[in-house]
C-alpha positions in Angstrom: 46.6 7.3 8.1 45.2 3.9 9.3 41.9 5.6 10.1 41.7 7.2 6.6 42.6 3.9 5.0 39.8 2.1 6.8 37.3 4.5 5.1 38.3 3.3 1.6 36.8 0.5 -0.4 40.2 -1.0 -1.1 40.7 -1.6 2.6 37.7 -4.0 2.8 38.5 -5.5 -0.6 41.8 -6.6 0.8 40.1 -8.0 3.8 37.8 -10.0 1.6 40.5 -11.4 -0.6 43.0 -12.2 2.1 42.0 -15.5 3.5 44.6 -15.3 6.3 42.6 -12.3 7.7 39.0 -13.3 6.7 38.7 -17.0 7.3 35.0 -16.9 8.2 32.4 -16.3 5.5 30.6 -13.9 7.9 33.6 -11.7 8.0 34.0 -11.7 4.2 30.3 -10.9 3.8 30.6 -8.0 6.2 33.6 -6.7 4.1 31.6 -7.0 0.9 28.8 -5.1 2.6 31.2 -2.3 3.6 32.6 -2.1 0.0 29.1 -1.6 -1.4 28.2 1.0 1.3 31.4 3.1 0.7 31.1 2.9 -3.1 27.5 4.0 -3.1 28.0 6.7 -0.5 30.7 8.2 -2.7 28.0 9.1 -5.2 25.6 10.6 -2.7 26.0 14.1 -4.2 25.0 15.0 -7.7 28.4 16.2 -8.9 28.5 17.8 -12.4 30.5 15.9 -15.1 30.9 12.9 -12.8 29.2 9.6 -13.5 27.9 7.6 -10.5 30.0 4.4 -10.8 29.9 3.3 -7.2 26.9 0.9 -7.5 28.3 -0.6 -10.7 31.7 -1.1 -9.2 30.2 -2.8 -6.1 28.0 -5.1 -8.2 31.0 -6.1 -10.4 33.1 -6.8 -7.3 30.5 -9.1 -5.7 29.7 -10.9 -9.0 33.5 -11.5 -9.5 33.6 -13.1 -6.0 30.5 -15.1 -6.7 32.2 -16.6 -9.7 35.3 -17.7 -7.8 35.6 -21.4 -7.5 36.7 -21.3 -3.9 33.7 -19.3 -2.7 31.3 -21.4 -0.6 27.6 -21.7 -1.7 26.4 -19.9 1.4 28.7 -16.9 0.7 27.6 -16.9 -2.9 24.0 -16.6 -1.9 24.8 -13.9 0.6 26.7 -11.8 -1.9 23.8 -12.1 -4.3 21.5 -10.9 -1.5 23.8 -8.0 -0.9 23.6 -7.1 -4.5 19.9 -6.9 -4.3 20.1 -5.0 -1.0 22.3 -2.4 -2.7 19.7 -1.9 -5.4 16.7 -1.7 -3.0 18.0 0.6 -0.4 18.8 -1.9 2.4 22.6 -2.4 2.0 23.5 -0.1 4.9 20.6 -0.7 7.4 20.1 -4.4 7.1 22.4 -6.8 8.9 22.6 -9.3 6.0 25.7 -11.0 7.4 23.5 -12.9 9.9 21.9 -15.1 7.2 24.4 -18.0 7.6 21.8 -20.3 9.1 23.3 -23.5 7.7 26.0 -23.8 10.3 24.1 -25.7 13.0 23.1 -22.5 14.9 19.7 -21.7 13.4 18.3 -20.0 16.5 21.4 -17.9 17.2 21.9 -16.8 13.6 18.2 -16.0 13.3 18.4 -13.8 16.3 21.5 -12.1 14.9 19.7 -11.5 11.6 16.8 -9.9 13.4 18.7 -7.9 16.0 22.1 -7.4 14.5 25.5 -8.7 15.7 25.7 -6.4 18.7 22.1 -6.8 20.0 18.8 -5.1 19.5 20.4 -1.6 19.3 22.5 -2.5 16.2 19.9 -2.4 13.5 17.3 0.0 12.0 15.9 3.0 13.8 13.2 0.8 15.4 15.8 -1.3 17.2 16.2 -4.3 14.8 17.2 -5.2 11.3 13.6 -5.7 10.3 13.4 -2.0 9.7 10.2 -0.2 8.8 11.6 3.3 8.1 15.0 4.8 7.5 14.8 8.4 8.7 17.6 10.9 7.9 17.8 12.0 11.5 18.4 8.5 12.9 20.2 6.8 10.0 22.1 9.5 8.0 24.6 6.9 6.7 21.9 4.8 5.2 20.4 7.8 3.5 23.8 8.8 2.0 24.2 5.2 0.7 20.7 5.1 -0.7 21.1 8.4 -2.5 24.2 7.1 -4.2 22.6 3.8 -5.1 19.6 5.6 -6.7 22.0 7.6 -8.9 23.8 4.4 -9.8 20.5 2.7 -10.7 19.7 5.6 -13.1 23.0 4.9 -14.7 22.2 1.2 -15.1 18.8 2.0 -16.6 20.1 4.6 -19.0 18.2 4.2 -22.4 21.4 5.2 -24.3 19.7 7.5 -26.7 22.9 9.2 -27.6 24.8 6.1 -28.4 27.3 3.9 -26.6 30.3 5.2 -24.6 32.8 3.5 -22.4 30.6 3.5 -19.3 27.6 2.1 -21.1 29.8 -0.6 -22.7 30.9 -1.5 -19.2 27.3 -1.8 -18.0 26.7 -4.1 -21.1 29.6 -6.3 -20.1 28.4 -6.6 -16.6 24.9 -7.4 -17.7 26.2 -10.1 -20.1 28.2 -11.8 -17.3 25.1 -11.7 -15.0 22.9 -13.1 -17.8 25.3 -15.9 -18.5 25.8 -16.7 -14.8 22.1 -16.9 -13.9 21.4 -19.1 -17.0 23.9 -21.7 -15.7 26.7 -21.0 -18.2 30.3 -20.2 -17.7 31.5 -16.7 -18.3 35.1 -17.5 -19.4 33.9 -17.7 -23.0 30.9 -15.9 -24.5 30.6 -18.3 -27.4 27.6 -20.6 -27.1 28.6 -23.9 -25.6 26.2 -26.7 -25.0 28.4 -28.5 -22.5 29.3 -25.4 -20.4 28.2 -25.7 -16.8 28.2 -22.7 -14.6 27.7 -22.2 -10.8 23.9 -21.7 -11.2 23.4 -25.0 -13.1 22.9 -26.9 -9.8 22.2 -24.0 -7.4 18.5 -23.0 -7.7 18.5 -20.5 -4.9 21.4 -18.5 -6.3 19.8 -18.5 -9.7 16.5 -17.3 -8.4 18.2 -14.5 -6.5 20.2 -13.4 -9.6 17.1 -13.5 -11.8 15.3 -11.3 -9.2 18.2 -8.9 -9.4 18.1 -8.7 -13.1 14.3 -8.1 -13.1 14.7 -5.3 -10.6 17.4 -3.5 -12.5 16.1 -4.2 -16.0 12.4 -5.1 -15.8 12.0 -5.0 -19.6 15.2 -4.6 -21.6 18.8 -3.8 -20.9 19.3 -1.0 -23.4 23.1 -1.1 -23.0 23.2 -4.7 -24.2 20.8 -4.0 -27.1 22.8 -1.0 -28.2 26.1 -2.9 -27.9 24.8 -5.8 -29.9 24.6 -3.5 -32.9 28.4 -3.3 -32.8 28.7 -7.0 -33.8 28.3 -5.9 -37.4 31.8 -4.3 -37.2 33.4 -7.3 -35.4 37.1 -7.5 -35.9 37.8 -3.8 -36.0 40.2 -2.3 -33.5 37.5 0.0 -32.0 35.3 -3.1 -31.5 37.8 -4.7 -29.2 38.8 -1.3 -27.6 35.2 -0.9 -26.4 35.1 -4.5 -25.1 32.2 -5.5 -27.3 33.7 -9.0 -27.7 32.5 -9.6 -24.1 28.9 -8.7 -24.8 26.5 -11.6 -25.4 25.4 -12.5 -28.9 22.2 -14.0 -30.1 22.8 -16.7 -32.7 20.2 -18.0 -35.1 19.9 -21.2 -33.1 19.3 -19.3 -29.9 16.6 -17.1 -31.6 14.8 -20.2 -32.8 15.0 -21.8 -29.3 13.7 -18.6 -27.7 10.8 -18.5 -30.2 9.9 -22.1 -29.2 10.1 -21.2 -25.5 7.8 -18.2 -26.0 5.3 -20.4 -27.8 5.4 -23.0 -25.0 5.0 -20.4 -22.3 2.3 -18.4 -24.1 -0.5 -19.9 -21.9 1.4 -19.2 -18.8 1.9 -15.6 -19.8 -1.8 -15.2 -20.5 -2.5 -16.6 -17.0 -0.1 -14.1 -15.4 -1.7 -11.2 -17.4 -5.1 -12.2 -16.3 -4.0 -12.4 -12.6 -2.5 -8.9 -12.9 -5.7 -7.5 -14.3 -7.7 -9.3 -11.6 -5.6 -7.6 -8.9 -6.0 -4.2 -10.5 -9.8 -4.8 -10.6 -9.7 -5.7 -6.9 -8.0 -2.5 -6.1 -10.5 -0.5 -8.0 -13.4 -2.3 -6.4 -12.0 -1.5 -2.9 -11.9 2.2 -3.8 -15.5 2.0 -5.1 -16.7 0.1 -2.1 -15.3 2.8 0.2 -16.8 5.6 -1.9 -20.2 4.0 -1.7 -19.9 3.3 2.0 -19.2 7.0 2.7 -22.8 7.8 1.6 -24.0 5.5 4.4 -23.5 5.1 8.1 -19.7 4.9 8.7 -20.1 3.9 12.3 -21.1 0.4 11.5 -18.4 -2.2 12.3 -16.9 -4.0 9.2 -17.0 -1.1 6.8 -14.3 -0.9 4.1 -11.3 1.3 4.8 -9.9 4.0 2.5 -6.9 3.3 0.3 -3.4 4.0 1.7 -1.5 6.9 0.0 2.2 6.6 -0.8 3.5 9.2 1.6 7.2 9.8 2.6 7.2 6.9 5.0 6.0 4.6 2.2 8.6 5.7 -0.2 11.3 5.1 2.4 10.2 1.5 2.6 8.1 1.8 5.8 4.9 0.3 4.4 3.6 -1.0 7.8 4.5 2.3 9.5 2.9 4.3 6.7 -0.3 2.3 6.9 -0.6 2.5 10.7 0.1 6.3 10.7 -2.6 7.0 8.1 -5.1 4.7 9.8 -4.5 6.4 13.2 -4.8 9.9 11.7 -8.1 8.9 10.1 -9.3 7.2 13.3 -9.8 4.0 11.2 -7.7 1.6 13.3 -10.1 1.3 16.2 -8.1 3.8 18.4 -8.6 7.4 19.1 -7.1 10.0 16.7 -5.5 12.5 19.0 -4.5 15.8 17.3 -4.3 18.2 20.2 -3.3 17.9 23.8 -4.4 20.6 26.3 -2.9 20.9 29.8 -5.3 22.2 32.4 -3.8 23.5 35.7 -6.2 24.0 38.6 -5.5 26.3 41.5 -4.1 24.7 44.6 -6.3 25.1 47.7 -3.4 24.4 50.1 -5.3 21.6 51.8 -4.2 18.0 51.8 
């Protein structure tokens, strides 16, 4: 029974919340990491008529603990990093609990972050936490967690074309709390308050991390919030409060005017960003053109441009360095020899020394 209990998310939630058991922030961070892994792994299979709620539950759990007044700034940042790890496929394979470097042990904690708490063997499939690939044969648990997280991300990115249900309303409430938190406001009341100060008002690192999380999940719009805001026209009805729409952010006329002024002030910055993006696209196209033109000439000359790297399976798993090196070696473009076949030649023994 104890073994079965240790495989549930509630077991690690109790460890996190019980300060008599988990006195150190590293232990509480490890418990939060275990909660996210178990919740995401529960959604690894595409079960019919079942919504993948594991990722959303783990994100809500960590955001609730971030908002607690007794949580230390280091643990808050670590929980925010764990939220990002869960959405980017690194929650199971990356030893994030080793990021507490502000405790006077910078070298030790840095080595722990790179190699894991038990040494170089406790990390990715290449021997450390700075993993390049996550293969199914070497890290099956990480693949199960990532499969569930991908299904959970699809739920969070649902465009809600068929209207709002209870699950999508829950996503809208979570997005509203995340938005208020990263903008330095309190989440106890969703009414606009000019004097409200939240945990991100004086914590720039935490705010940047939560903004990065928002941009990763909803790069353009959170459709659940946009759909839920249409319910504000029926505010005061029993169904409105039953769906929890009173906890979804509202955009007042003053906030719209302030947003319009901000857009006007940042218009030049947006143009500069768009120009830089176009410049990077042009550079990629020129690299491809340079290689195409070079193929018509002598390719044995040193310093010739290399072909573009394809997004193969290793690339999609996050092993960008490994994918590049494998493709360059297969093409013989890394300066080494591209070996494709090995032949063993056995000569007859003459019987003489």
